[in-house]
Residue frames relative to the residue before (quaternion, step in Angstrom):
aa qw qx qy qz dx dy dz
M 1.0000 0.0000 0.0000 0.0000 0.00 0.00 0.00
Q 0.6102 0.5747 -0.2995 0.4557 3.59 1.08 -0.83
A 0.6995 0.4556 -0.2531 0.4890 3.50 0.87 -1.00
K 0.6508 0.5150 -0.3362 0.4452 3.62 0.98 -0.61
I 0.6368 0.5127 -0.3097 0.4855 3.56 1.17 -0.78
Y 0.6494 0.5191 -0.3236 0.4518 3.56 0.91 -0.92
K 0.6729 0.5059 -0.3141 0.4388 3.53 0.91 -0.99
E 0.6262 0.5542 -0.2999 0.4591 3.62 1.11 -0.72
R 0.7858 0.2136 -0.0817 0.5747 3.68 1.04 -0.82
A 0.2034 0.8105 -0.5282 0.1506 3.60 1.01 0.51
A 0.6248 0.5359 -0.3543 0.4438 3.67 0.89 -0.79
L 0.6622 0.5295 -0.2892 0.4444 3.50 0.88 -1.06
Y 0.6795 0.5040 -0.2336 0.4792 3.60 0.75 -1.28
D 0.7204 0.4487 -0.3123 0.4267 3.54 0.77 -1.00
D 0.5759 0.5704 -0.3575 0.4639 3.65 1.17 -0.76
I 0.7127 0.4514 -0.3179 0.4327 3.59 0.70 -0.99
R 0.5945 0.5522 -0.3519 0.4667 3.58 1.08 -0.65
R 0.6789 0.5146 -0.2895 0.4364 3.58 0.82 -0.86
R 0.7058 0.4449 -0.2373 0.4977 3.58 1.18 -0.78
T 0.6073 0.5791 -0.3199 0.4397 3.62 1.22 -0.23
P 0.3796 -0.7072 0.5256 0.2819 3.57 -0.58 0.93
R 0.5614 -0.5928 0.4738 0.3299 3.49 -1.28 0.48
R 0.5741 -0.6330 0.3705 0.3639 3.54 -0.85 0.88
E 0.5477 0.5874 -0.4067 0.4354 3.76 1.05 -0.42
K 0.7561 0.4443 -0.2039 0.4351 3.57 1.03 -0.70
V 0.6534 0.4909 -0.2745 0.5066 3.49 1.48 -0.08
N 0.2625 -0.7339 0.6155 0.1169 3.57 -0.92 0.85
V 0.0194 0.7956 -0.6035 0.0492 3.57 -0.16 1.37
E 0.1446 -0.7766 0.6107 0.0557 3.62 -0.66 1.08
C 0.5574 0.5581 -0.4791 0.3850 3.58 0.11 1.24
S 0.3266 -0.6861 0.6038 0.2408 3.60 -1.36 0.08
V 0.0451 -0.7523 0.6553 0.0515 3.61 -1.15 0.61
I 0.0650 -0.7143 0.6885 0.1072 3.52 -1.23 0.65
L 0.2715 -0.7530 0.5862 0.1255 3.44 -0.95 1.03
I 0.0408 -0.7576 0.6503 0.0385 3.60 -0.77 0.94
S 0.0991 0.8184 -0.5558 0.1073 3.49 -0.59 1.14
A 0.5432 -0.6531 0.4427 0.2870 3.54 -1.05 0.89
C 0.7882 -0.0160 0.0758 0.6105 3.60 1.10 -0.72
Q 0.5841 -0.5594 0.4654 0.3595 3.33 -1.60 -0.01
D 0.7214 -0.4254 0.2917 0.4621 3.54 -1.21 0.22
N 0.7521 0.4082 -0.2126 0.4718 3.62 0.94 -0.86
Q 0.6281 0.5036 -0.3056 0.5084 3.63 1.30 0.33
M 0.3340 -0.6993 0.5900 0.2267 3.45 -1.38 0.25
A 0.4346 -0.7074 0.5038 0.2386 3.52 -0.97 0.99
M 0.4915 -0.6464 0.4824 0.3284 3.66 -1.13 0.63
D 0.3861 -0.6948 0.5675 0.2146 3.57 -1.13 0.85
G 0.2693 -0.6993 0.6537 0.1054 3.35 -1.48 0.75
P 0.7397 -0.4301 0.2689 0.4422 3.58 -1.20 -0.02
K 0.7814 0.2713 -0.0842 0.5557 3.63 1.15 -0.94
N 0.7690 0.1121 0.0136 0.6292 3.55 0.82 -1.14
G 0.6905 -0.3278 0.3767 0.5233 3.57 -1.34 -0.41
L 0.6906 -0.4723 0.3874 0.3873 3.48 -1.42 0.37
I 0.7038 0.4756 -0.2606 0.4588 3.56 0.77 -1.01
V 0.6511 0.4965 -0.3228 0.4747 3.63 0.92 -0.90
G 0.6655 0.5288 -0.3042 0.4301 3.65 0.83 -0.92
H 0.6600 0.4973 -0.2735 0.4922 3.58 1.11 -0.74
R 0.6306 0.5293 -0.3064 0.4777 3.50 1.04 -0.90
E 0.7204 0.4592 -0.2858 0.4342 3.63 0.82 -0.92
R 0.6042 0.5531 -0.3360 0.4649 3.52 1.18 -0.55
A 0.6570 0.5012 -0.3077 0.4717 3.46 1.05 -0.96
F 0.6632 0.4909 -0.3261 0.4613 3.72 0.88 -0.81
E 0.6306 0.5547 -0.3263 0.4338 3.52 1.03 -0.74
H 0.7552 0.3525 -0.1829 0.5215 3.52 1.04 -0.78
Q 0.3398 -0.7600 0.4662 0.2993 3.61 1.48 0.09
R 0.4701 0.6035 -0.5187 0.3819 3.58 0.48 1.14
P 0.6308 -0.5258 0.3723 0.4324 3.66 -1.21 0.28
F 0.3969 -0.7033 0.5465 0.2219 3.53 -1.24 0.59
S 0.2160 0.7366 -0.6255 0.1400 3.39 -0.87 0.92
I 0.0021 -0.7824 0.6226 0.0136 3.59 -1.18 0.52
V 0.1898 -0.7319 0.6510 0.0671 3.52 -1.10 0.99
V 0.0967 -0.7689 0.6288 0.0641 3.56 -0.85 1.07
P 0.5146 -0.6527 0.4423 0.3370 3.60 -0.80 0.91
R 0.6522 -0.5226 0.3999 0.3764 3.57 -1.19 0.59
A 0.6762 0.5277 -0.2782 0.4324 3.59 0.88 -1.06
A 0.6420 0.4999 -0.3222 0.4839 3.57 1.06 -0.55
V 0.6229 0.5220 -0.3330 0.4781 3.61 1.12 -0.71
A 0.6959 0.5124 -0.2585 0.4317 3.53 0.92 -0.84
A 0.5585 0.6473 -0.3370 0.3942 3.53 1.22 -0.56
């Protein structure tokens, strides 16, 4: 799917890449933390309303408590 989308939009993506300075030449003064339910080649587990991770995070923020989730090994292997 990714290759198909890139092929359809290659001119746009390549133009953006040409106009974007290399990261070695840009001084970025910020920090970013990426919280992700899965890697690019995986699918996130679904919950009743949102994805499983988002649902747990929202409940944790609602109740002002630390956010953590443990997924059984069987679910990870599926």
